[in-house]
C-alpha positions in Angstrom: -11.9 -16.7 96.4 -15.3 -15.5 97.4 -13.8 -12.9 99.7 -11.5 -11.6 96.9 -14.5 -11.3 94.5 -16.6 -9.5 97.1 -13.7 -7.1 97.8 -13.4 -6.4 94.1 -17.1 -5.6 93.8 -17.0 -3.1 96.7 -14.8 -0.7 94.6 -12.8 0.5 97.6 -9.2 1.6 97.1 -7.9 -0.9 99.8 -9.6 -3.8 98.0 -7.7 -3.5 94.7 -6.0 -6.7 93.9 -3.7 -6.3 90.9 -3.6 -9.9 89.9 -7.4 -9.9 89.3 -7.1 -6.9 87.0 -4.1 -8.5 85.1 -6.2 -11.7 84.7 -9.2 -9.8 83.5 -7.0 -7.9 81.1 -5.4 -11.1 79.8 -8.8 -12.6 79.2 -9.9 -9.5 77.3 -6.8 -9.4 75.1 -7.1 -13.1 74.3 -10.8 -12.8 73.4 -9.9 -9.7 71.3 -7.3 -11.7 69.4 -9.6 -14.6 68.8 -12.3 -12.2 67.6 -9.8 -10.6 65.2 -8.6 -13.9 63.8 -12.1 -15.1 63.3 -13.0 -11.9 61.4 -10.0 -12.1 59.2 -10.5 -15.8 58.4 -14.2 -15.4 57.6 -15.5 -15.3 54.0 -16.8 -11.8 54.5 -16.1 -8.9 52.1 -13.3 -6.4 52.9 -15.8 -3.8 54.0 -17.5 -6.2 56.4 -14.2 -7.2 57.9 -13.1 -3.6 58.4 -16.5 -2.8 59.9 -16.4 -5.7 62.3 -12.8 -4.9 63.4 -13.8 -1.2 64.0 -16.9 -2.2 65.9 -14.9 -4.7 68.1 -12.1 -2.2 68.7 -14.2 0.9 69.3 -16.9 -0.7 71.5 -14.7 -3.1 73.6 -16.8 -5.7 75.4 -20.1 -5.1 73.6 -18.4 -5.3 70.2 -17.0 -8.8 71.0 -20.4 -9.9 72.3 -22.2 -8.6 69.2 -19.7 -10.4 66.9 -20.0 -13.6 68.9 -23.8 -13.6 68.6 -23.6 -12.7 64.9 -21.2 -15.6 64.3 -23.6 -18.0 66.1 -26.6 -16.7 64.1 -24.9 -17.0 60.8 -23.0 -20.3 61.5 -23.0 -23.3 59.3 -24.9 -26.1 61.1 -23.9 -29.0 58.9 -22.1 -30.8 61.6 -25.0 -30.5 64.0 -27.3 -32.0 61.3 -24.9 -34.9 60.8 -24.9 -35.6 64.5 -28.7 -35.6 64.6 -29.0 -32.6 66.8 -31.0 -30.7 64.2 -33.8 -32.7 62.8 -34.8 -32.2 59.2 -36.5 -34.6 56.8 -33.8 -36.5 54.9 -35.6 -35.8 51.6 -35.0 -32.1 52.2 -31.2 -32.5 52.7 -28.6 -32.7 50.0 -25.5 -35.0 50.2 -23.7 -32.4 52.3 -26.4 -32.2 54.9 -27.7 -28.7 53.8 -31.4 -28.0 53.5 -32.6 -27.8 49.9 -35.4 -25.6 48.6 
């Protein structure tokens, strides 16, 4: 496997292995479909959904990475609080585990 990857990275015509490109293409298409379904199922406005879909489509790999990071930043961490991974004072949490003001 190491030899195949090294040959791929040398970018010579005799080193082209079609299976690797098909595999990379399949991984990209699957990540694109997951990203689209996540955008469409989110509670964002229609404008935000269209903007994210255009960003992910027009800037292929970087768009997916940007959406992934944005999703992580804006995620709901309730389950992590319930598991004790995030430590907040119990007096500042409501019954759903969300921080109160």
